[in-house]
FIKOLGU-981896 format. One record per residue: residue number from 1; x negated, y negated, z of N, C-alpha, C in turn. Coordinates in Angstrom, 1 decimal, padded with zeros to 4 digits. Example, Ala and Ser with C-alpha at 12.3 -4.5 7.8 and 13.67 -1.06 7.14 Angstrom:
BEGIN
seq	nx	ny	nz	cax	cay	caz	cx	cy	cz
1	-013.2	005.7	007.8	-012.3	004.5	007.8	-013.2	003.3	007.8;
2	-012.8	002.2	007.1	-013.7	001.1	007.1	-012.9	000.0	007.9;
REM end
This chain:
BEGIN
seq	nx	ny	nz	cax	cay	caz	cx	cy	cz
1	-010.6	017.1	-048.2	-009.7	016.9	-047.0	-008.4	017.9	-047.1;
2	-008.0	018.3	-046.2	-006.8	019.2	-046.1	-005.5	018.4	-046.1;
3	-004.7	018.9	-046.8	-003.2	018.3	-046.8	-002.5	018.4	-045.4;
4	-002.0	017.4	-045.1	-001.2	017.4	-043.7	-000.1	018.3	-043.6;
5	000.1	019.2	-042.7	001.2	020.1	-042.7	002.2	019.6	-041.7;
6	003.5	019.3	-041.9	004.3	018.9	-041.0	005.4	020.1	-040.7;
7	004.9	021.3	-040.9	005.7	022.4	-040.6	006.2	022.6	-039.1;
8	007.2	023.2	-038.9	007.7	023.4	-037.4	008.0	022.0	-036.7;
9	008.3	020.9	-037.4	008.6	019.7	-036.8	010.1	019.5	-037.0;
10	010.7	018.9	-036.0	012.2	018.8	-036.0	012.6	017.6	-037.0;
11	011.8	016.5	-037.3	012.1	015.5	-038.1	011.3	015.8	-039.4;
12	012.0	015.2	-040.6	011.3	015.1	-041.8	009.9	014.5	-041.9;
13	009.0	014.8	-042.8	007.7	014.2	-042.9	007.9	012.7	-043.2;
14	008.9	012.3	-043.8	009.1	010.8	-044.2	009.2	010.0	-042.9;
15	009.9	010.5	-041.9	010.2	009.7	-040.6	008.8	009.8	-039.8;
16	008.2	010.9	-039.7	007.0	011.0	-039.0	005.8	010.0	-039.5;
17	005.7	010.0	-040.9	004.7	009.2	-041.6	005.1	007.7	-041.3;
18	006.5	007.5	-041.4	006.8	006.0	-041.1	006.5	005.6	-039.8;
19	006.8	006.4	-038.7	006.5	006.0	-037.2	005.1	005.8	-037.1;
20	004.2	006.7	-037.6	002.8	006.5	-037.4	002.3	005.4	-038.1;
21	002.8	005.2	-039.3	002.3	003.9	-040.1	002.7	002.6	-039.4;
22	003.9	002.6	-038.7	004.2	001.3	-038.0	003.4	001.3	-036.8;
23	002.9	002.4	-036.1	001.9	002.2	-035.0	000.6	001.8	-035.4;
24	000.1	002.3	-036.4	-001.2	001.8	-036.8	-001.4	000.5	-037.7;
25	-000.3	000.3	-038.4	-000.3	-001.0	-039.2	-000.1	-002.3	-038.5;
26	000.8	-002.2	-037.5	001.2	-003.4	-036.9	001.0	-003.2	-035.3;
27	000.8	-004.3	-034.5	000.6	-004.1	-033.1	001.7	-003.9	-032.3;
28	002.4	-002.7	-032.4	003.5	-002.3	-031.8	003.3	-001.4	-030.8;
29	004.1	-001.2	-029.7	004.0	-000.1	-028.8	004.8	001.0	-029.1;
30	004.6	002.2	-028.5	005.4	003.3	-028.8	006.9	003.0	-028.4;
31	007.3	002.3	-027.5	008.7	002.0	-027.2	009.2	001.0	-028.2;
32	008.3	000.1	-028.8	009.0	-000.8	-029.9	009.2	000.1	-031.0;
33	008.4	001.0	-031.4	008.8	001.9	-032.6	009.9	002.6	-032.2;
34	010.0	003.1	-031.1	011.3	003.9	-030.7	012.6	003.1	-030.9;
35	012.4	001.8	-030.4	013.6	000.9	-030.7	013.9	000.7	-032.0;
36	012.8	000.4	-032.9	013.1	000.3	-034.4	013.7	001.4	-035.1;
37	013.3	002.6	-034.6	013.9	003.8	-035.2	015.3	004.0	-034.7;
38	015.6	003.7	-033.5	016.8	003.9	-033.0	017.9	002.9	-033.6;
39	017.5	001.7	-034.0	018.3	000.8	-034.7	018.8	001.4	-036.2;
40	017.8	002.2	-036.6	018.2	002.9	-037.9	019.0	004.2	-037.8;
41	019.2	004.5	-036.4	020.0	005.8	-036.3	019.0	007.0	-036.0;
42	017.8	006.9	-035.8	016.9	008.0	-035.6	016.5	008.1	-034.1;
43	017.0	009.0	-033.4	016.8	009.2	-031.9	015.5	009.9	-031.6;
44	014.4	009.1	-031.3	013.1	009.8	-031.1	012.6	009.1	-029.8;
45	012.0	009.9	-028.9	011.4	009.4	-027.8	010.0	008.8	-028.1;
46	009.6	007.9	-027.1	008.2	007.2	-027.4	007.1	008.3	-027.2;
47	007.4	009.4	-026.5	006.5	010.4	-026.1	006.3	011.3	-027.3;
48	007.2	011.3	-028.2	007.1	012.2	-029.6	006.4	011.3	-030.4;
49	006.6	010.0	-030.5	005.8	009.1	-031.4	004.3	009.1	-031.0;
50	004.1	009.2	-029.6	002.7	009.2	-029.2	002.0	010.5	-029.7;
51	002.8	011.7	-029.6	002.1	012.9	-030.0	001.9	012.8	-031.5;
52	002.8	012.2	-032.3	002.6	012.3	-033.7	001.4	011.2	-034.0;
53	001.3	010.3	-033.4	000.2	009.4	-033.6	-001.2	010.1	-033.2;
54	-001.3	010.9	-032.2	-002.4	011.5	-031.9	-002.8	012.6	-032.9;
55	-001.8	013.3	-033.4	-002.0	014.4	-034.4	-002.3	014.0	-035.7;
56	-001.5	012.9	-036.3	-001.5	012.7	-037.6	-002.2	011.1	-037.7;
57	-002.5	010.6	-036.7	-002.9	009.2	-036.8	-004.4	009.0	-037.4;
58	-005.3	009.9	-037.1	-006.6	009.6	-037.7	-006.6	009.6	-039.3;
59	-006.0	010.6	-039.8	-005.8	010.8	-041.2	-005.3	009.5	-041.9;
60	-004.2	009.1	-041.2	-003.5	007.8	-041.7	-004.3	006.7	-041.5;
61	-005.0	006.6	-040.6	-005.9	005.4	-040.3	-006.9	005.3	-041.4;
62	-007.5	006.5	-041.7	-008.6	006.5	-042.7	-007.9	006.1	-044.1;
63	-006.8	006.5	-044.5	-006.0	006.1	-045.6	-005.9	004.5	-045.6;
64	-005.5	003.9	-044.5	-005.3	002.5	-044.4	-006.6	001.8	-044.7;
65	-007.7	002.2	-044.1	-009.1	001.6	-044.4	-009.5	001.7	-045.8;
66	-009.2	002.8	-046.3	-009.7	003.0	-047.7	-008.8	002.1	-048.7;
67	-007.6	001.9	-048.5	-006.9	001.0	-049.3	-007.1	-000.5	-049.2;
68	-007.9	-000.9	-048.2	-008.3	-002.4	-048.0	-009.1	-002.8	-049.1;
69	-009.0	-003.9	-049.7	-009.8	-004.4	-050.6	-011.2	-004.7	-049.9;
70	-012.2	-004.5	-050.7	-013.6	-004.7	-050.3	-014.1	-006.0	-051.0;
71	-015.1	-006.7	-050.3	-015.5	-008.0	-050.9	-016.3	-007.7	-052.1;
72	-016.4	-008.7	-052.9	-017.1	-008.5	-054.2	-018.6	-008.8	-054.0;
73	-019.0	-009.3	-053.0	-020.5	-009.7	-052.7	-020.8	-009.4	-051.3;
74	-022.1	-009.3	-051.1	-022.7	-009.3	-049.7	-023.8	-010.2	-049.5;
75	-024.0	-010.8	-048.4	-025.1	-011.7	-048.0	-026.1	-011.1	-047.2;
76	-027.4	-011.2	-047.4	-028.4	-010.5	-046.5	-029.4	-011.8	-046.3;
77	-029.8	-011.9	-045.2	-030.8	-012.7	-044.7	-032.1	-012.0	-044.3;
78	-033.2	-012.3	-045.0	-034.4	-011.6	-044.8	-035.5	-012.8	-044.5;
79	-036.0	-012.8	-043.3	-037.0	-013.9	-042.9	-036.5	-015.1	-043.2;
80	-037.0	-016.0	-044.2	-036.6	-017.2	-044.5	-035.6	-017.4	-045.8;
81	-035.4	-016.2	-046.3	-034.6	-016.3	-047.6	-033.2	-015.7	-047.4;
82	-032.3	-016.2	-048.1	-030.9	-015.6	-048.1	-030.6	-015.3	-049.6;
83	-030.1	-014.0	-049.7	-029.8	-013.4	-051.0	-028.3	-013.1	-051.0;
84	-027.8	-013.3	-052.1	-026.4	-012.8	-052.4	-026.4	-011.7	-053.4;
85	-025.7	-010.6	-053.2	-025.7	-009.5	-054.2	-024.3	-009.4	-054.6;
86	-024.1	-009.1	-055.9	-023.0	-008.8	-056.5	-022.9	-007.4	-056.6;
87	-021.7	-006.8	-056.9	-021.5	-005.2	-057.1	-022.4	-004.5	-058.0;
88	-022.8	-005.1	-059.1	-023.7	-004.4	-060.0	-025.0	-004.1	-059.4;
89	-025.3	-004.8	-058.3	-026.7	-004.7	-057.7	-027.7	-005.6	-058.1;
90	-027.3	-006.8	-058.7	-028.2	-007.7	-059.2	-028.2	-008.9	-058.0;
91	-029.4	-009.5	-057.9	-029.5	-010.6	-057.0	-029.1	-011.9	-058.0;
92	-027.9	-012.5	-057.4	-027.4	-013.6	-058.2	-028.0	-014.9	-057.7;
93	-028.1	-015.1	-056.4	-028.5	-016.3	-055.8	-029.6	-016.0	-054.9;
94	-030.6	-016.7	-054.9	-031.8	-016.6	-053.8	-032.1	-018.0	-053.3;
95	-031.8	-018.2	-052.1	-032.0	-019.6	-051.6	-033.1	-019.3	-050.5;
96	-034.1	-020.0	-050.5	-035.2	-020.0	-049.5	-035.5	-021.3	-048.8;
97	-035.5	-021.3	-047.6	-035.8	-022.5	-046.8	-037.3	-022.7	-046.7;
98	-037.6	-023.9	-046.6	-039.0	-024.4	-046.8	-039.8	-023.9	-045.4;
99	-040.8	-023.1	-045.6	-041.6	-022.6	-044.5	-042.3	-023.7	-043.8;
100	-042.6	-024.7	-044.6	-043.3	-025.9	-044.1	-042.4	-026.6	-042.8;
101	-041.1	-026.7	-043.2	-040.2	-027.3	-042.4	-040.0	-026.4	-041.0;
102	-039.9	-025.2	-041.2	-039.8	-024.3	-040.2	-041.0	-024.3	-039.2;
103	-042.4	-024.4	-039.9	-043.5	-024.3	-039.1	-043.8	-025.7	-038.5;
104	-043.3	-026.8	-038.9	-043.5	-028.1	-038.5	-042.5	-028.3	-037.3;
105	-041.5	-027.6	-037.1	-040.6	-027.6	-036.0	-041.3	-027.2	-034.7;
106	-042.1	-026.3	-034.7	-042.6	-025.5	-033.6	-043.6	-026.4	-032.8;
REM end
C-alpha cells in the first residue's frame, strides 16, 4: 500500500487526518466537522472536508476496519448441526438437533 501524500495542501496532514477521522468515525456531517474545527480556530469550508474525505477517506476507512477487534469464535449451521469454531480451527462444540423431532413435525 502506498503512503498517502499530503503534498501541495494548504493545511498540515494532522488537520486533514483529524477531519477525515471525524467524518468516518462518528455520524457527523461536513458542516458539523466545519463547526468543530472552527471552534478550535481552524477555518475550513465543508466543501474542503468533503474533498478530503473523497480523496483520503478510503484508506482511512480501511485502517479503521482493520483496527476493530475480531470475534474469537464463529458459529456455522449445517443441516441439523450447529458447530462453534475457535481460532485455532478446532471444533469445540457440536450440537445436533434430533432428526426424529424434525421429521415428526412434518
